[in-house]
VEXDREN-2710 file (C-alpha; in Angstrom, 1 decimal):
% VEXDREN-2710
k/r/px/py/pz
1/MET/0.5/-5.6/-3.8
2/ASN/3.6/-3.4/-3.8
3/LYS/6.3/-6.1/-4.5
4/LYS/7.4/-6.5/-8.0
5/VAL/10.3/-9.0/-8.6
6/VAL/11.7/-8.3/-12.1
7/VAL/15.2/-7.8/-13.5
8/CYS/14.6/-4.5/-14.9
9/LEU/14.4/-2.6/-11.5
10/LEU/12.6/0.8/-11.2
11/LEU/15.0/3.3/-9.5
12/LEU/13.4/4.5/-6.2
13/ILE/14.8/5.9/-3.0
14/ILE/14.9/2.8/-0.9
15/VAL/14.2/3.5/2.8
16/THR/13.7/1.3/5.8
17/ALA/10.7/1.3/8.1
18/GLY/11.4/3.2/11.3
19/SER/13.9/5.4/9.8
20/GLY/12.5/8.6/11.5
21/CYS/15.5/8.9/13.8
22/VAL/17.9/11.8/14.0
23/SER/21.4/11.5/12.7
24/GLU/24.4/11.5/14.9
25/PRO/26.0/15.0/15.0
26/VAL/29.1/15.5/12.8
27/THR/31.5/17.9/14.3
28/SER/32.5/21.0/12.3
29/ASP/36.1/19.9/12.6
30/GLU/35.4/16.9/10.3
31/GLY/34.3/18.9/7.4
32/VAL/32.4/22.1/8.0
33/ASN/34.1/25.3/9.1
34/SER/31.8/27.2/11.6
35/MET/32.2/30.4/9.5
36/ASP/30.9/28.7/6.5
37/LEU/28.0/26.9/8.2
38/GLU/25.5/29.8/7.7
39/GLU/26.0/29.3/3.9
40/ILE/24.3/25.8/4.0
41/GLU/22.3/25.8/7.2
42/GLY/18.6/25.4/6.7
43/LEU/16.2/23.7/4.3
44/TRP/17.2/22.5/0.9
45/LEU/14.7/21.0/-1.6
46/GLY/15.4/19.2/-4.9
47/THR/13.4/16.9/-7.2
48/LEU/14.8/13.7/-8.8
49/GLN/13.4/12.7/-12.2
50/VAL/13.6/8.9/-11.9
51/GLN/13.0/6.1/-14.3
52/GLY/9.4/5.7/-15.5
53/GLY/8.8/9.5/-15.4
54/MET/8.4/9.6/-11.6
55/GLU/9.5/12.5/-9.6
56/VAL/10.8/12.2/-6.0
57/ARG/11.3/15.2/-3.9
58/LEU/14.2/15.2/-1.4
59/LEU/14.3/17.6/1.5
60/PHE/17.6/18.1/3.5
61/ASN/17.6/19.8/6.8
62/ILE/21.1/21.1/7.8
63/SER/21.4/22.4/11.3
64/SER/24.1/23.2/14.0
65/SER/24.2/22.9/17.8
66/PRO/25.7/25.3/20.2
67/ASP/28.8/23.2/20.6
68/GLY/29.5/23.8/16.9
69/SER/28.6/20.3/15.7
70/VAL/26.6/19.9/12.4
71/SER/23.7/17.4/11.8
72/ALA/21.3/16.7/8.9
73/THR/18.4/14.6/8.0
74/MET/16.7/13.9/4.6
75/ASP/12.9/13.4/3.9
76/SER/11.6/11.7/0.9
77/LEU/8.6/13.7/0.7
78/ASP/6.7/11.8/-2.1
79/GLN/7.3/8.5/-0.3
80/GLY/6.2/9.8/3.0
81/VAL/9.4/9.0/4.8
82/LYS/11.0/11.6/7.1
83/GLY/14.1/12.0/9.3
84/ILE/16.4/9.7/7.3
85/PRO/19.9/10.3/8.9
86/VAL/22.6/12.0/7.0
87/GLU/25.6/10.4/8.6
88/ALA/28.2/12.8/7.2
89/VAL/28.2/16.5/6.2
90/THR/31.2/18.0/4.4
91/TYR/31.4/21.4/3.2
92/LYS/34.5/23.2/1.8
93/ASP/35.3/25.7/-0.9
94/LYS/31.5/25.8/-1.9
95/LYS/31.4/22.1/-2.3
96/LEU/28.9/20.2/-0.2
97/HIS/28.8/16.4/0.3
98/LEU/26.0/14.6/2.2
99/ASP/26.4/10.9/2.9
100/VAL/23.2/8.9/3.6
101/LYS/24.7/5.5/4.4
102/SER/21.5/3.9/5.6
103/ILE/20.1/3.8/2.1
104/ARG/23.6/3.8/0.2
105/GLY/23.0/7.3/-1.1
106/SER/25.0/10.5/-1.3
107/PHE/24.7/14.0/-2.7
108/GLU/27.6/16.2/-4.1
109/GLY/27.1/19.7/-5.2
110/THR/28.4/23.2/-5.6
111/LEU/26.8/26.2/-4.0
112/LYS/26.1/28.8/-6.7
113/GLY/26.9/32.5/-6.4
114/ASP/23.3/33.4/-5.5
115/GLY/23.7/31.4/-2.3
116/LYS/20.3/29.9/-2.9
117/THR/21.1/27.0/-5.2
118/ILE/23.3/24.0/-5.0
119/GLU/23.8/22.1/-8.3
120/GLY/25.1/18.5/-8.1
121/GLU/24.3/14.8/-8.4
122/TRP/22.5/12.3/-6.3
123/LYS/24.2/8.8/-6.2
124/GLN/22.6/5.6/-5.1
125/SER/23.4/2.0/-5.6
126/GLY/25.6/2.8/-8.5
127/SER/23.1/5.2/-10.3
128/VAL/23.7/8.9/-10.7
129/LEU/21.0/11.5/-11.2
130/PRO/21.3/15.3/-11.5
131/LEU/19.9/17.0/-8.5
132/VAL/19.5/20.8/-8.0
133/LEU/18.8/21.8/-4.3
134/SER/17.1/25.2/-3.7
135/ARG/17.0/26.9/-0.3
136/ILE/13.5/27.1/1.0
137/ASP/12.1/28.8/4.2
138/GLU/9.6/26.2/5.5
139/THR/8.9/22.5/4.8
140/PRO/6.4/21.9/1.9
141/ASP/2.9/20.8/2.8
142/THR/2.7/17.3/1.7
143/ARG/-1.0/16.8/2.6
144/LYS/-3.1/15.4/-0.1
145/GLU/-6.4/16.9/-1.1
146/GLN/-8.4/14.1/0.5
147/ASP/-6.4/14.0/3.8
148/PRO/-8.8/14.8/6.7
149/VAL/-8.2/17.8/8.8
150/LYS/-8.6/17.9/12.5
151/PRO/-10.7/18.4/14.5
152/TYR/-12.6/15.4/13.4
153/PRO/-16.3/14.9/13.9
154/TYR/-15.6/11.6/15.6
155/ASP/-13.3/10.1/18.3
156/GLU/-9.9/8.8/17.6
157/LYS/-8.2/6.4/20.0
158/GLU/-4.7/5.0/20.1
159/VAL/-5.0/1.2/20.8
160/VAL/-2.6/-1.8/21.5
161/TYR/-3.5/-5.4/21.8
162/GLU/-1.7/-8.7/21.5
163/ASN/-1.6/-11.6/19.1
164/ALA/-0.7/-14.0/21.9
165/GLU/-0.2/-17.0/19.8
166/ALA/2.5/-15.2/17.7
167/GLY/3.9/-13.2/20.6
168/VAL/3.2/-9.9/18.7
169/THR/2.0/-6.7/20.0
170/LEU/0.0/-4.8/17.5
171/ALA/-0.7/-1.0/17.6
172/GLY/-3.2/1.0/15.7
173/THR/-5.9/3.6/15.7
174/LEU/-9.7/3.1/16.2
175/THR/-12.0/5.8/15.1
176/LEU/-15.5/5.9/16.6
177/PRO/-18.6/7.8/15.6
178/ARG/-20.1/10.1/18.2
179/SER/-23.6/8.8/17.6
180/GLU/-25.2/6.2/19.9
181/GLY/-23.5/2.8/19.9
182/PRO/-22.7/0.0/19.8
183/PHE/-21.3/0.4/16.2
184/PRO/-20.6/-1.8/13.4
185/ALA/-16.9/-2.0/12.7
186/VAL/-14.4/-2.8/10.0
187/ILE/-10.7/-3.8/10.2
188/LEU/-8.5/-2.5/7.3
189/ILE/-5.9/-5.0/6.1
190/SER/-3.0/-3.5/4.1
191/GLY/-1.3/-4.7/1.0
192/SER/2.1/-6.4/0.7
193/GLY/5.4/-4.7/2.0
194/GLN/5.7/-3.2/5.4
195/GLN/2.8/-0.8/5.7
196/ASN/1.9/1.6/8.5
197/ARG/-1.7/1.9/9.7
198/ASP/-2.4/4.5/7.0
199/GLU/-1.1/2.3/4.3
200/GLU/1.2/5.1/3.3
201/ILE/2.7/5.0/-0.1
202/LEU/4.3/7.8/-2.3
203/GLY/2.7/10.5/-0.2
204/HIS/-0.8/9.1/-0.1
205/ARG/-2.5/7.6/2.9
206/PRO/-5.3/5.5/1.6
207/PHE/-6.3/4.0/4.8
208/LEU/-6.5/7.4/6.6
209/VAL/-8.9/8.6/3.9
210/LEU/-11.0/5.5/4.0
211/SER/-11.2/5.3/7.7
212/ASP/-12.3/9.0/7.8
213/TYR/-14.9/8.4/5.2
214/LEU/-16.4/5.4/6.9
215/THR/-16.4/6.7/10.3
216/ARG/-18.3/9.9/9.2
217/ARG/-20.9/7.4/7.9
218/GLY/-21.3/5.7/11.5
219/ILE/-18.9/2.8/11.0
220/ALA/-16.0/2.3/13.5
221/VAL/-12.7/1.6/11.9
222/LEU/-9.6/-0.1/13.3
223/ARG/-6.4/0.4/11.2
224/VAL/-3.2/-1.1/12.4
225/ASP/0.6/-0.9/11.8
226/ASP/2.0/-4.1/10.2
227/ARG/4.4/-6.3/12.2
228/GLY/7.6/-4.5/12.9
229/VAL/6.3/-1.2/11.8
230/GLY/5.5/1.9/13.9
231/GLY/4.1/0.7/17.2
232/SER/3.7/-2.9/16.3
233/THR/6.3/-5.6/17.2
234/GLY/7.3/-8.8/15.4
235/ASP/9.6/-9.9/12.6
236/PHE/7.9/-8.9/9.3
237/SER/10.5/-10.7/7.1
238/GLN/9.6/-14.1/8.5
239/ALA/5.8/-13.7/8.1
240/THR/3.4/-15.0/5.5
241/SER/0.0/-14.0/4.6
242/GLU/-1.3/-16.6/6.9
243/ASP/0.6/-15.0/9.8
244/PHE/-1.0/-11.7/8.9
245/ALA/-4.4/-13.3/9.0
246/GLY/-3.6/-14.4/12.5
247/ASP/-2.9/-10.7/13.4
248/VAL/-6.4/-9.8/11.9
249/LEU/-8.0/-12.4/14.1
250/ALA/-6.4/-10.9/17.0
251/GLY/-7.9/-7.6/15.9
252/ILE/-11.4/-9.1/15.8
253/GLU/-11.0/-10.3/19.4
254/TYR/-10.0/-6.9/20.5
255/LEU/-12.9/-5.2/18.9
256/LYS/-15.2/-7.8/20.5
257/SER/-13.8/-6.8/23.9
258/ARG/-15.0/-3.1/23.4
259/GLU/-18.5/-2.1/24.5
260/GLU/-18.7/0.5/21.8
261/ILE/-18.5/-2.3/19.0
262/ASP/-21.3/-4.5/18.1
263/ALA/-19.7/-7.9/17.9
264/SER/-22.1/-9.3/15.3
265/ARG/-21.3/-6.6/12.8
266/ILE/-17.5/-6.8/12.5
267/GLY/-16.2/-6.9/8.8
268/LEU/-13.0/-6.7/7.0
269/ILE/-11.7/-4.5/4.2
270/GLY/-8.5/-5.7/2.6
271/HIS/-6.5/-3.9/-0.1
272/SER/-4.3/-6.0/-2.5
273/GLU/-2.6/-8.7/-0.3
274/GLY/-5.2/-7.6/2.3
275/GLY/-7.9/-8.8/-0.2
276/LEU/-6.2/-12.2/-0.2
277/ILE/-5.9/-12.2/3.8
278/ALA/-9.6/-11.3/4.3
279/PRO/-11.1/-14.5/2.9
280/ILE/-8.5/-16.6/4.9
281/VAL/-9.8/-15.0/8.0
282/ALA/-13.4/-15.1/7.0
283/SER/-13.3/-18.8/6.2
284/SER/-11.9/-19.7/9.6
285/SER/-13.9/-17.4/11.8
286/PRO/-17.6/-17.1/12.2
287/ASP/-17.1/-13.6/13.7
288/VAL/-16.6/-12.1/10.3
289/ALA/-19.9/-10.5/9.2
290/PHE/-18.7/-9.3/5.6
291/ILE/-15.5/-8.7/3.7
292/VAL/-14.6/-6.2/1.1
293/MET/-11.8/-7.2/-1.4
294/MET/-10.2/-4.1/-2.8
295/ALA/-7.9/-5.4/-5.7
296/GLY/-7.8/-8.8/-4.0
297/GLN/-6.5/-11.8/-5.9
298/GLY/-8.4/-14.8/-7.4
299/ILE/-5.4/-16.5/-9.0
300/THR/-1.9/-17.6/-7.8
301/GLY/0.7/-15.1/-7.0
302/GLU/2.9/-16.5/-9.8
303/GLU/0.2/-16.0/-12.3
304/ILE/-0.3/-12.4/-11.0
305/LEU/3.5/-11.6/-11.2
306/TYR/3.7/-12.7/-14.8
307/LEU/0.7/-10.5/-15.7
308/GLN/1.8/-7.7/-13.6
309/SER/5.3/-7.5/-15.1
310/ASP/4.1/-7.7/-18.6
311/LEU/1.4/-5.0/-18.2
312/ILE/3.6/-2.5/-16.3
313/PHE/6.5/-3.0/-18.9
314/ARG/4.2/-2.4/-21.8
315/ALA/2.8/0.7/-20.0
316/GLU/6.4/2.0/-19.7
317/GLY/7.2/1.4/-23.3
318/ILE/9.6/-1.6/-22.7
319/ASP/10.3/-3.5/-25.9
320/ASN/9.0/-7.1/-26.5
321/GLU/12.4/-8.6/-26.5
322/THR/13.1/-7.3/-23.0
323/ILE/9.7/-8.4/-21.8
324/ALA/10.3/-11.9/-23.2
325/ARG/13.7/-12.2/-21.6
326/ASN/12.4/-11.0/-18.2
327/ASN/9.5/-13.5/-18.5
328/ALA/11.9/-16.3/-19.1
329/LEU/14.0/-15.3/-16.2
330/MET/11.0/-15.1/-13.9
331/LYS/9.9/-18.6/-14.9
332/SER/13.4/-19.9/-14.2
333/MET/13.5/-18.2/-10.7
334/TYR/10.1/-19.3/-9.7
335/SER/10.8/-22.9/-10.6
336/VAL/13.8/-22.9/-8.4
337/ILE/11.6/-21.5/-5.4
338/LYS/9.0/-24.0/-5.9
339/GLU/11.2/-27.1/-6.4
340/GLU/14.1/-26.3/-4.0
341/GLN/13.0/-26.1/-0.4
342/ASN/16.6/-25.8/1.0
343/ASP/17.1/-22.0/1.2
344/THR/21.0/-22.3/0.9
345/VAL/20.7/-24.3/-2.2
346/ALA/17.9/-22.2/-3.7
347/ALA/19.9/-19.0/-3.0
348/GLU/22.9/-20.3/-4.9
349/LYS/20.8/-21.3/-7.9
350/LEU/19.0/-18.0/-7.9
351/ARG/22.2/-16.1/-7.6
352/LYS/23.7/-17.9/-10.6
353/LEU/20.5/-17.2/-12.7
354/LEU/20.7/-13.4/-11.8
355/MET/24.5/-13.1/-12.4
356/ASP/24.3/-14.9/-15.7
357/GLU/21.4/-12.5/-16.7
358/VAL/23.4/-9.4/-15.8
359/ALA/26.5/-10.7/-17.6
360/ASN/24.4/-10.8/-20.8
361/MET/23.3/-7.3/-20.4
362/SER/24.7/-4.5/-22.5
363/GLU/26.1/-1.5/-20.6
364/GLU/23.1/0.5/-21.4
365/GLU/20.8/-2.2/-20.1
366/LYS/22.7/-2.4/-16.9
367/LYS/22.3/1.3/-16.4
368/ASN/18.6/1.3/-17.1
369/SER/18.0/-1.7/-14.9
370/GLY/19.7/-0.1/-11.9
371/TYR/22.5/-2.7/-11.6
372/SER/26.1/-1.4/-11.2
373/GLU/29.4/-3.2/-10.9
374/ASP/30.4/-1.7/-7.6
375/VAL/27.4/-2.9/-5.7
376/LEU/26.2/-5.8/-7.9
377/GLU/26.9/-8.4/-5.3
378/ALA/24.9/-6.6/-2.7
379/GLN/21.9/-5.9/-5.2
380/VAL/21.8/-9.5/-6.3
381/ASN/21.9/-10.8/-2.7
382/ALA/19.1/-8.6/-1.8
383/GLN/17.0/-9.7/-4.5
384/VAL/17.7/-13.4/-3.7
385/GLN/16.7/-12.9/-0.1
386/THR/13.4/-11.5/-1.2
387/LEU/12.9/-14.5/-3.5
388/ILE/13.5/-17.1/-0.9
389/SER/11.6/-15.4/1.9
390/PRO/8.8/-17.1/3.6
391/TRP/6.3/-14.6/2.3
392/MET/7.4/-15.1/-1.5
393/ARG/7.4/-18.8/-1.1
394/PHE/3.8/-18.7/0.2
395/PHE/2.6/-16.1/-2.2
396/LEU/3.9/-17.8/-5.4
397/THR/1.9/-21.0/-4.9
398/TYR/-1.1/-19.9/-2.8
399/ASP/-4.3/-20.6/-4.7
400/PRO/-7.1/-18.4/-3.2
401/VAL/-10.0/-20.4/-4.9
402/PRO/-10.4/-23.2/-2.4
403/THR/-10.5/-20.6/0.5
404/LEU/-12.9/-18.4/-1.4
405/MET/-15.4/-21.4/-1.9
406/LYS/-15.5/-21.6/1.9
407/VAL/-16.5/-17.9/2.5
408/LYS/-20.2/-17.8/3.2
409/CYS/-20.4/-14.2/4.5
410/PRO/-21.4/-11.3/2.1
411/VAL/-18.6/-10.2/-0.2
412/LEU/-17.8/-7.1/-2.2
413/ALA/-14.9/-7.6/-4.6
414/ILE/-13.8/-4.6/-6.7
415/ASN/-10.9/-3.8/-8.9
416/GLY/-9.9/-0.7/-11.1
417/GLU/-10.2/-1.1/-14.7
418/LYS/-6.6/0.2/-15.1
419/ASP/-5.0/-1.9/-12.3
420/LEU/-1.8/-3.3/-13.7
421/GLN/-0.7/-4.9/-10.5
422/VAL/-3.8/-7.1/-9.9
423/PRO/-5.3/-7.3/-13.4
424/PRO/-9.2/-7.1/-12.9
425/GLU/-10.3/-9.4/-15.6
426/GLU/-8.5/-12.5/-14.5
427/ASN/-8.9/-11.9/-10.8
428/LEU/-12.5/-10.7/-10.6
429/GLN/-13.7/-13.6/-12.8
430/ALA/-11.9/-16.2/-10.6
431/ILE/-13.2/-14.6/-7.5
432/GLU/-16.9/-14.6/-8.7
433/GLU/-16.6/-18.3/-10.0
434/ALA/-15.2/-19.4/-6.7
435/LEU/-17.9/-17.7/-4.5
436/LYS/-20.6/-19.0/-6.8
437/ALA/-19.2/-22.6/-6.7
438/GLY/-19.0/-22.5/-3.0
439/GLY/-22.6/-21.5/-2.6
440/ASN/-22.2/-17.9/-1.4
441/LYS/-25.6/-16.3/-1.7
442/ASP/-24.6/-12.5/-1.2
443/TYR/-21.7/-11.3/-3.3
444/THR/-21.1/-8.3/-5.6
445/VAL/-18.2/-8.3/-8.1
446/LYS/-17.5/-4.9/-9.8
447/GLU/-14.8/-3.4/-12.1
448/LEU/-14.6/0.3/-11.7
449/PRO/-13.8/2.3/-14.9
450/GLY/-10.7/4.4/-15.0
451/LEU/-9.2/3.5/-11.6
452/ASN/-5.7/2.0/-10.9
453/HIS/-4.5/-0.3/-8.2
454/LEU/-4.7/2.4/-5.5
455/PHE/-8.4/3.2/-6.8
456/GLN/-7.1/6.6/-8.1
457/THR/-8.5/8.1/-11.3
458/ALA/-5.7/7.4/-13.7
459/GLU/-4.5/7.6/-17.3
460/THR/-2.5/4.4/-17.8
461/GLY/-2.6/2.7/-14.5
462/SER/1.2/2.6/-14.3
463/PRO/2.7/2.8/-10.8
464/SER/4.9/5.6/-12.1
465/GLU/1.6/7.7/-12.0
466/TYR/0.8/7.1/-8.3
467/ALA/2.7/9.9/-6.9
468/LYS/1.7/12.4/-9.6
469/ILE/-2.0/11.9/-9.0
470/ASN/-3.4/14.2/-6.2
471/GLU/-6.5/11.9/-5.6
472/THR/-5.9/9.3/-3.0
473/ILE/-9.1/7.3/-3.5
474/SER/-11.7/7.9/-6.1
475/PRO/-15.1/9.2/-4.6
476/VAL/-16.8/6.6/-6.7
477/ALA/-14.9/3.8/-4.9
478/LEU/-15.5/5.4/-1.5
479/GLU/-19.2/5.8/-2.1
480/LEU/-19.5/2.2/-3.4
481/ILE/-17.7/0.7/-0.4
482/GLY/-19.6/3.1/2.1
483/ASP/-23.1/2.2/0.6
484/TRP/-22.3/-1.5/0.5
485/VAL/-21.1/-1.6/4.1
486/SER/-23.9/0.4/5.3
487/GLU/-26.5/-1.8/3.6
488/HIS/-24.9/-4.9/5.2
489/THR/-24.8/-3.3/8.6
490/ALA/-28.3/-1.9/8.5
491/ILE/-27.1/1.7/8.8
492/THR/-29.3/4.4/7.2
493/ASP/-27.9/7.8/6.5
END
């Protein structure tokens, strides 16, 4: 799961889905003399050192049009987001200003004498970080080591289908082996937050890697953009895990309509929140032949969030007093969400809790948390809206155990030993006990040594490591999933 609601916020470049648009051109008369343009035109790359030891590479592309207008875009390379509009470009007396209004960010710097370096600062939501941009000739290769390279030894088809009940159009990619069908198939279900079909996160594309691996082993794979992402329609902000389960059911119906797919061998592989959704679907549909839960939950969302924040804070070296304060704040906020169903009243109570907490912070604590006076109201309001969202209200109180007890199809439940977001001990034990109590006769529960929440080989498991690790999914995890699915679909290599 990618959501983490805590008062001590990790500083990240916050971008919105679908931001790959081109900025409106800014005329040279507004801030760039055409004679000076060649000094800043081109590609400029810099690296932010953000809280938690994380590095985020920013790439600015400044260009001109024949009419003399100037435009620019920004890529956040390690977050896999490209084409963020730079709404204003100002350059005068060697000083460059870039305004990225969509994420409340800006860069101000000075071109050095060598003409190849711009030293300055990145500002976002009240935080200020040093940033040095260097001129480069071509866009860096962001492909990870495990990303598959075309041409693929299988067929890849762009598909679109409807969840008619919800009025949502879903777009995705279906990969099909080139051997003789009909094929067993799996639908990949992403974790929380708005995810594209590759479940892209911090430069990694786990579902692209997983689909490639499974398709090479003779299994058809459907991976889909979440509601409101990429080619899919719908309002993500108003949806819950149950709504996403409806989207998966629509995917099953779509696969059943294709002659290349064996309708009796359609399974689900869900990661994180997807591992919660898969049992919901399997318990309600006889068409699900098997499920794989990758870091799926066996306890309530509230329990997970307490464990998650404690483990991540400790991995980042946060002191016990801060952890205790944060835990107390979380309990107060979650009590409001559970007890107050009126969103307006709940929002006011939550806003007061957060504002009181900020008022009691030292200046150093405010700086480290990411809060700032000039945008405090906006930051608090954004957090409040997340807390009272339909998704959070459902997630906090949903107990997966009764649903797991109804799942009768084969289940593979796996977690990484170093998973700090969905801790393995508590969740795997609860999953196993629920499956056993429900009379499931075919389940495998396994903790994988040394792997984190993304199933990467990790040192601490902290989310701050995700982008630094070149591995997208451990070969151990891939092989375990591949072998288990092949065994349960009667595929022999």
